[in-house]
C-alpha positions in Angstrom: 248.6 18.0 63.0 252.3 18.6 62.3 253.0 14.8 62.7 250.3 14.0 60.1 251.9 16.5 57.7 255.3 15.1 58.3 254.0 11.5 57.7 252.4 12.6 54.4 255.6 14.4 53.2 257.6 11.2 54.0 255.2 9.1 52.1 255.3 11.4 49.1 259.1 11.4 49.3 259.1 7.6 49.2 256.8 7.6 46.2 259.2 9.9 44.4 262.3 7.8 45.4 260.6 4.7 44.1 259.6 6.5 40.8 263.2 7.6 40.3 264.5 4.1 41.0 262.1 2.7 38.4 263.2 5.3 35.9 266.9 4.6 36.5 266.8 0.8 36.6 263.9 -0.2 34.4 262.7 -2.8 33.9 262.9 -3.7 37.5 261.0 -6.0 39.9 259.6 -5.4 43.4 262.3 -7.4 45.2 265.1 -5.7 43.4 263.6 -2.3 44.2 263.2 -3.4 47.8 266.9 -4.3 48.0 268.1 -1.2 46.1 266.1 1.2 48.3 266.5 -0.8 51.5 262.7 -0.7 52.1 260.3 -3.5 52.9 258.6 -4.9 49.9 255.1 -4.0 51.2 256.1 -0.3 51.2 257.5 -0.7 47.7 254.2 -2.4 46.6 252.1 0.5 48.0 254.2 3.1 46.3 254.1 1.2 43.0 250.3 0.9 43.3 249.9 4.6 43.8 252.3 5.4 40.9 250.5 2.9 38.6 247.1 4.4 39.5 248.4 7.8 38.6 249.6 6.5 35.3 253.3 7.1 35.9 254.4 3.4 35.7 253.1 0.2 34.3 253.9 -3.5 34.9 255.4 -5.6 32.1 256.5 -9.2 31.8 260.1 -8.0 32.3 259.4 -5.7 35.3 258.1 -2.2 36.0 258.5 0.4 33.4 258.2 4.2 33.5 255.8 6.0 31.3 256.9 9.2 29.4 254.8 11.4 31.8 256.9 10.2 34.7 260.1 11.3 33.0 258.7 14.8 32.4 257.3 15.1 35.9 260.5 14.2 37.6 262.7 16.2 35.2 264.9 13.1 34.6 
């Protein structure tokens, strides 16, 4: 049970790390995020999918952009 909790906390931490990187470097693409955070692109994609579903980011022609709600949530 503790391992499951640890895994969930690590996943949430990654989502927050990706969200902060988008906020700091927007507009930014998946490959650039992958390089910046030293994470495989499939993990970046999953985190971005979650953040987009929650309404914190959106894709644009230039790259990923944060929405105002993300800035308030992360206290950036």
